[in-house]
Backbone bond lengths (Angstrom), bond angles and torsions (degrees), N, CA, C in turn:
res aa  C-N    CA-C-N  psi(-1)  N-CA   C-N-CA  omega(-1)  CA-C   N-CA-C  phi
1 X - - - 1.452 - - 1.527 108.90 -
2 X 1.325 115.91 158.54 1.458 121.75 175.28 1.526 108.18 -132.09
3 X 1.324 117.31 155.58 1.455 121.91 178.95 1.527 108.65 -92.24
4 X 1.326 116.64 110.33 1.470 121.82 -179.57 1.519 108.59 -71.12
5 X 1.322 116.54 122.39 1.463 120.38 -173.02 1.524 113.26 -70.98
6 X 1.334 118.24 -29.08 1.467 119.77 -176.38 1.520 113.61 -71.46
7 X 1.349 117.51 -26.17 1.466 119.24 -179.76 1.524 113.83 -129.35
8 X 1.340 116.84 1.69 1.456 122.72 178.28 1.535 112.52 57.75
9 X 1.336 116.77 37.44 1.463 122.16 178.32 1.522 109.80 -118.06
10 X 1.333 115.14 146.62 1.456 120.68 175.10 1.517 108.79 -75.90
11 X 1.341 116.03 133.48 1.461 122.94 -178.26 1.531 108.63 -130.12
12 X 1.330 116.99 160.14 1.462 120.83 175.75 1.527 109.40 -69.21
13 X 1.326 115.60 126.81 1.461 121.07 179.76 1.528 110.77 -82.76
14 X 1.336 115.68 153.66 1.461 120.96 174.31 1.525 108.66 -156.02
15 X 1.320 115.97 143.31 1.468 120.52 -174.01 1.523 114.39 -82.10
16 X 1.333 118.32 -13.85 1.460 119.72 -176.54 1.526 113.24 -102.50
17 X 1.323 116.72 14.45 1.460 121.85 176.97 1.519 109.99 -103.71
18 X 1.320 116.04 -140.59 1.463 120.89 178.93 1.528 109.92 -76.02
19 X 1.333 116.23 167.18 1.464 120.72 177.26 1.530 109.87 -60.37
20 X 1.334 117.29 -40.64 1.457 120.19 179.12 1.535 110.74 -63.49
21 X 1.328 118.09 -41.64 1.465 121.17 178.65 1.525 111.44 -62.41
22 X 1.332 116.44 -24.14 1.462 121.48 177.39 1.524 111.65 -89.16
23 X 1.343 118.23 3.98 1.452 122.10 176.19 1.513 115.60 95.37
24 X 1.330 118.06 -0.04 1.453 120.97 -177.74 1.528 111.20 -77.02
25 X 1.324 116.07 131.13 1.454 121.34 177.05 1.519 114.45 76.50
26 X 1.321 117.61 11.65 1.449 121.34 -179.73 1.528 109.33 -148.46
27 X 1.304 116.92 -178.01 1.462 121.89 177.06 1.518 109.72 -86.06
28 X 1.332 116.58 148.86 1.460 121.01 177.08 1.517 109.46 -151.71
29 X 1.309 116.01 162.08 1.459 120.70 179.49 1.514 111.20 176.42
30 X 1.333 115.50 -158.81 1.457 122.19 -179.34 1.525 110.14 -104.69
31 X 1.338 117.09 128.12 1.462 121.30 172.31 1.525 107.10 -71.36
32 X 1.309 117.81 131.35 1.460 121.10 -175.99 1.519 113.63 -93.11
33 X 1.330 117.43 -1.25 1.466 121.47 176.89 1.523 108.55 -165.60
34 X 1.311 116.08 165.28 1.467 121.08 175.95 1.528 109.08 -80.30
35 X 1.314 116.09 158.45 1.462 120.00 178.72 1.530 109.27 -158.31
36 X 1.295 115.81 164.73 1.462 121.74 174.78 1.523 108.83 -96.10
37 X 1.326 117.10 158.85 1.454 122.24 179.36 1.529 110.41 -54.16
38 X 1.325 115.98 129.75 1.452 121.50 177.94 1.521 114.68 87.97
39 X 1.326 117.43 -5.95 1.465 121.20 -179.89 1.531 109.76 -93.44
40 X 1.337 118.25 158.56 1.467 121.54 -179.78 1.528 111.84 -61.56
41 X 1.322 115.33 149.60 1.461 122.15 178.57 1.519 108.68 -138.40
42 X 1.315 116.91 134.82 1.461 121.71 174.87 1.523 107.39 -97.53
43 X 1.342 116.13 125.33 1.456 122.18 -177.19 1.522 109.06 -121.30
44 X 1.330 116.12 130.11 1.463 121.12 175.22 1.516 108.12 -92.97
45 X 1.338 116.34 122.19 1.460 121.35 -175.89 1.525 113.79 -110.86
46 X 1.308 118.20 -1.31 1.457 120.65 179.86 1.512 110.47 -165.23
47 X 1.332 115.63 173.02 1.458 120.86 177.76 1.510 112.43 87.87
48 X 1.315 115.86 -148.68 1.454 122.18 -178.77 1.515 109.34 -106.37
49 X 1.329 116.04 120.36 1.459 122.52 -179.52 1.523 109.09 -97.03
50 X 1.332 116.59 128.54 1.456 121.19 175.68 1.523 108.30 -93.19
51 X 1.321 115.45 114.53 1.463 121.85 -175.75 1.519 111.12 -84.57
52 X 1.305 115.65 155.72 1.452 121.73 175.56 1.520 111.06 -93.86
53 X 1.316 116.97 27.82 1.464 122.52 -178.96 1.522 108.91 -149.47
54 X 1.306 116.60 170.39 1.464 120.55 177.66 1.516 109.73 -76.43
55 X 1.319 115.86 129.70 1.453 123.66 -179.03 1.522 108.81 -108.13
56 X 1.327 116.73 142.56 1.457 121.29 176.92 1.520 108.64 -94.36
57 X 1.324 116.60 121.52 1.465 122.06 -178.95 1.529 109.58 -60.07
58 X 1.332 116.57 131.93 1.456 122.67 177.97 1.515 115.06 86.35
59 X 1.320 118.28 -8.13 1.464 121.43 179.01 1.524 109.92 -79.29
60 X 1.334 116.01 137.18 1.462 121.89 175.71 1.527 107.03 -84.76
61 X 1.342 116.74 125.69 1.461 122.25 -179.91 1.523 110.34 -106.56
62 X 1.340 115.45 140.69 1.463 122.95 -175.22 1.526 110.29 -132.03
63 X 1.330 115.27 169.16 1.462 121.10 169.30 1.530 106.60 -67.96
64 X 1.335 116.97 133.70 1.470 120.78 -176.57 1.527 111.71 -96.18
65 X 1.339 115.22 179.12 1.460 120.18 177.91 1.524 112.05 -83.45
66 X 1.323 117.50 -5.18 1.463 122.09 172.42 1.523 107.06 -90.85
67 X 1.320 117.59 119.74 1.466 121.03 -177.28 1.521 110.78 -52.09
68 X 1.320 116.28 123.05 1.459 122.05 179.04 1.511 114.18 86.35
69 X 1.325 118.17 1.84 1.457 121.22 -176.86 1.517 113.30 -102.92
70 X 1.342 115.03 168.53 1.454 121.59 173.24 1.518 107.84 -125.89
71 X 1.345 115.35 159.01 1.461 119.88 178.04 1.522 108.57 -152.73
72 X 1.324 114.99 167.27 1.455 120.50 173.38 1.522 108.93 -69.62
73 X 1.321 116.83 151.29 1.463 121.72 179.24 1.524 111.26 -52.33
74 X 1.321 117.37 -40.80 1.466 121.59 -178.80 1.528 112.64 -62.98
75 X 1.332 118.34 -19.55 1.467 122.11 -178.08 1.520 113.73 -95.00
76 X 1.336 117.95 -1.30 1.473 119.85 177.79 1.523 107.80 -69.86
77 X 1.336 117.69 123.36 1.469 120.23 -177.19 1.529 112.41 -63.90
78 X 1.325 115.86 150.95 1.462 119.66 176.46 1.526 108.97 -61.78
79 X 1.316 116.01 151.81 1.466 124.66 -178.46 1.523 112.99 69.72
80 X 1.337 118.61 9.75 1.463 122.19 175.29 1.521 109.11 -98.82
81 X 1.322 116.07 170.61 1.452 121.36 178.10 1.529 109.36 -93.13
82 X 1.316 116.68 139.07 1.461 120.78 -179.86 1.522 108.77 -99.53
83 X 1.324 115.75 121.14 1.454 121.87 172.12 1.516 107.08 -125.99
84 X 1.317 115.60 112.72 1.464 120.90 -178.36 1.517 109.46 -79.84
85 X 1.330 115.55 123.41 1.459 121.34 176.67 1.517 111.27 -87.59
86 X 1.336 116.58 -36.91 1.455 119.83 -179.44 1.515 111.51 166.45
87 X 1.328 114.42 -170.37 1.462 122.04 -177.46 1.517 108.86 -123.93
88 X 1.333 116.10 137.74 1.458 120.98 177.67 1.521 110.75 -60.23
89 X 1.320 117.14 118.65 1.463 122.25 -177.87 1.528 111.55 -97.53
90 X 1.326 115.38 -39.72 1.462 122.13 176.30 1.522 106.58 -137.43
91 X 1.307 117.30 -175.94 1.468 119.45 179.27 1.520 112.44 -73.64
92 X 1.331 117.66 -4.48 1.469 120.87 179.39 1.528 114.24 -129.83
93 X 1.346 118.30 -4.03 1.469 119.34 -175.22 1.521 112.83 -129.77
94 X 1.344 114.03 152.79 1.464 122.74 175.33 1.519 107.36 -122.65
95 X 1.340 116.60 126.15 1.459 120.99 172.36 1.518 106.49 -81.37
96 X 1.322 116.14 116.67 1.467 120.85 -174.43 1.522 111.70 -70.29
97 X 1.344 115.73 144.34 1.461 124.18 -174.98 1.527 111.97 -83.23
98 X 1.328 114.44 166.60 1.455 120.99 171.78 1.519 108.68 -64.72
99 X 1.299 117.97 146.67 1.461 122.22 -174.75 1.529 114.14 -75.57
100 X 1.310 119.06 -2.39 1.464 119.81 -178.76 1.526 112.99 -81.92
101 X 1.332 118.30 -8.71 1.465 120.95 -177.65 1.520 109.97 -96.99
102 X 1.326 117.98 75.11 1.453 121.56 -175.88 1.512 112.35 -137.31
103 X 1.327 116.63 147.66 1.455 123.01 168.17 1.507 117.32 70.81
104 X 1.332 118.55 19.22 1.458 120.14 178.44 1.520 109.82 -76.61
105 X 1.320 117.00 136.75 1.464 121.19 -179.63 1.521 110.09 -71.14
106 X 1.319 116.06 134.35 1.464 122.33 175.96 1.517 107.24 -78.44
107 X 1.344 118.68 126.98 1.471 119.79 -178.96 1.529 111.84 -67.93
């Protein structure tokens, strides 16, 4: 998710939209639960994220082109923005990246 600056609400991030939707120039992280529009949301923005899926150790994970999804760096489509979320640390966790690696254009 990313924090939309115009309304200060958390939105589903995606790499094939605007730079802001890809997390550039704003806050971004992992939503820790589902919610309805206008309801509170807990977002993890740093540290070690425990995923609800199998993680590949050493793989760089990014915001994907599916709104609210993540993918391996190799799966980011060309002409999309690259925002690194972190690196697979164990088969269930991602060590979250520094926030300065956001919004780079995929060649």
